[in-house]
C-alpha positions as CSV (number, residue, x, y, z in Angstrom):
1,M,0.0,0.0,0.0
2,I,2.9,2.3,0.8
3,A,4.3,1.8,-2.7
4,V,1.0,2.7,-4.4
5,I,0.7,5.9,-2.3
6,A,4.3,6.8,-3.1
7,A,3.7,6.2,-6.8
8,L,0.6,8.4,-6.8
9,L,2.4,11.1,-4.9
10,G,5.3,10.9,-7.4
11,V,2.9,11.2,-10.4
12,M,1.2,14.2,-8.8
13,L,4.5,15.9,-8.1
14,G,5.6,15.3,-11.7
15,F,2.5,17.1,-12.9
16,I,3.0,20.0,-10.5
17,I,6.8,20.5,-10.9
18,E,6.9,19.5,-14.7
19,P,10.5,18.4,-14.7
20,S,12.4,18.7,-18.0
21,V,14.8,16.2,-19.5
22,P,18.1,17.4,-20.9
23,V,18.2,17.4,-24.7
24,A,21.1,14.9,-24.7
25,L,19.1,12.4,-22.7
26,Q,15.8,12.7,-24.6
27,P,16.4,9.9,-27.1
28,Y,17.0,7.4,-24.2
29,L,13.9,8.3,-22.1
30,P,11.3,6.3,-24.1
31,I,13.6,3.3,-24.1
32,A,14.2,3.6,-20.4
33,V,10.5,3.9,-19.7
34,I,9.8,0.7,-21.7
35,A,12.6,-1.1,-19.9
36,A,11.2,0.0,-16.6
37,L,7.7,-1.1,-17.5
38,D,9.1,-4.5,-18.4
39,A,10.6,-4.8,-15.0
40,V,7.4,-3.6,-13.3
41,F,5.1,-6.1,-15.1
42,G,7.7,-8.9,-14.5
43,G,7.5,-8.0,-10.8
44,I,3.7,-8.0,-10.7
45,R,3.8,-11.4,-12.4
46,A,6.3,-12.7,-9.9
47,K,4.3,-11.4,-7.0
48,L,1.1,-13.2,-8.3
49,D,3.2,-16.4,-8.9
50,G,4.4,-16.2,-5.3
51,I,8.1,-15.9,-6.3
52,F,8.7,-12.1,-5.9
53,D,12.0,-11.1,-4.5
54,D,12.6,-7.4,-3.8
55,K,16.3,-7.5,-4.4
56,Q,15.9,-9.3,-7.7
57,F,13.2,-6.7,-8.7
58,V,15.5,-3.7,-8.0
59,V,18.4,-5.3,-9.8
60,S,16.2,-6.2,-12.8
61,F,14.7,-2.7,-12.9
62,V,18.0,-0.9,-12.8
63,S,19.8,-3.3,-15.2
64,N,16.9,-3.3,-17.7
65,V,17.0,0.5,-17.9
66,L,20.8,0.7,-18.1
67,V,21.2,-2.1,-20.7
68,A,18.5,-0.7,-22.9
69,A,20.0,2.8,-22.7
70,L,23.4,1.3,-23.5
71,I,22.2,-0.5,-26.5
72,V,20.6,2.7,-27.9
73,Y,23.7,4.7,-27.1
74,V,25.9,2.2,-28.9
75,G,23.5,2.3,-31.8
76,D,23.7,6.1,-31.9
77,Q,27.5,5.9,-32.0
78,L,27.4,3.4,-34.8
79,G,24.8,5.4,-36.7
80,V,22.0,2.8,-36.4
81,G,20.3,4.2,-33.3
82,G,16.9,4.0,-34.8
83,Q,17.2,0.4,-35.8
84,L,18.5,-0.7,-32.4
85,S,15.9,1.4,-30.6
86,T,13.2,-0.4,-32.6
87,G,14.8,-3.8,-31.7
88,V,14.8,-2.9,-28.0
89,V,11.2,-1.8,-28.2
90,V,10.1,-5.0,-30.0
91,V,12.0,-7.3,-27.5
92,L,10.8,-5.5,-24.4
93,G,7.3,-5.2,-25.9
94,V,7.1,-8.9,-26.4
95,R,8.2,-9.5,-22.8
96,I,5.7,-6.9,-21.5
97,F,2.8,-8.5,-23.4
98,G,3.9,-12.0,-22.2
99,N,3.9,-10.8,-18.6
100,V,0.5,-9.0,-19.0
101,A,-0.9,-12.2,-20.5
102,A,0.3,-14.2,-17.6
103,I,-1.1,-11.7,-15.1
104,R,-4.4,-11.8,-17.0
105,R,-4.5,-15.6,-16.9
106,H,-3.7,-15.5,-13.2
107,L,-6.3,-12.9,-12.3
108,F,-9.1,-14.0,-14.5
109,R,-8.3,-17.7,-14.9
110,A,-8.6,-17.2,-18.7
């Protein structure tokens, strides 16, 4: 319950403060958000399966974001940033939808 309240407060603060992202980091933000969503949905699935581990969740969350950003950065340096960004989005999107499907099956037995 504390996490839900903290998340809601964080979202409200974001709307009030309206933080800006430096221009140099803007290409990496969407990829970082998708990587973070992958970790969150994986954590929800693990919680419903009864195998959630908070340390593993934090490591997964941070490493997903860093690895995804690193892949996009390397792609930018090689001149193929758009293609690698698309690849990261596709791979993480498949994982997100897989986790959401597992969550749906667990909650609705369907």
